[in-house]
N, C-alpha and C positions, 0 to 999 in steps of 0.2 A: 385817466385824466380828469381832473376837477373842472367843473363848470364854474361860472359866476355866482350861480345860485348856491353852490356848495361854499363858496369862500365869504360871501357875504350875506349877512342875515338881514332880511327885509321886514323887521317885526312890524313896523307901524306904516311902511311904504304901502299905498294903494297899487292893485294891479290896474293896468291901463292898456287901452286898445288903440292903436293907430290906424285909421281908415283914410282911404284915399277916394273921393268921390268926384264925378264930373255931372255936369249938366249942359244946356246948350251955350252957356254964357262963360264957363270956366271950369277950374279945378278947385276942389276943397279938401284940406288936409284936416282930419278931425282926430284930435287926441282927447280921449274921454276915460273916465273911470269904467272899469270893467262891467259895472252893474247899470251903467247908463244905456239905455234903450234908444238906439238911433232909427226911429220911424217917422211916420208922418207928423206927430205932434213935436218931434225935435226940430224938424226941417221948417215947420210953420213958426216955430218959435223963433227963428232967426230970419224970417221973411224970405223964404225960398219955398218954391214949388215942390212938394214931394214926389209928384208924379213924375218929374224930370230927373230925379236924382238916381244915378246909377254908380256901381263901382268902377272906378277907372281901370283901363288896362294897363298892365305891367309896362308895356312898351310906352306909354304916356308918362309915367312916373320916371322911367330911365331917360327919357327925353328932355324932362324938366330939370332933373338932377345933372344932366349931360354925362351920362356914364356910357 
């Protein structure tokens, strides 16, 4: 069985990552290029406290998506 990667050639398309984070105030969905480093400087750059950021639970994501 062929996969999407076998059928479509992504010659110039960048690889991306989808990340779902949470802190005390809410949830954050980050879509970034694969080489983007999501660490303290990333969160400080968007005025959020890095020490509060955590990966959100799968249950939280499913609840938001109403699945």
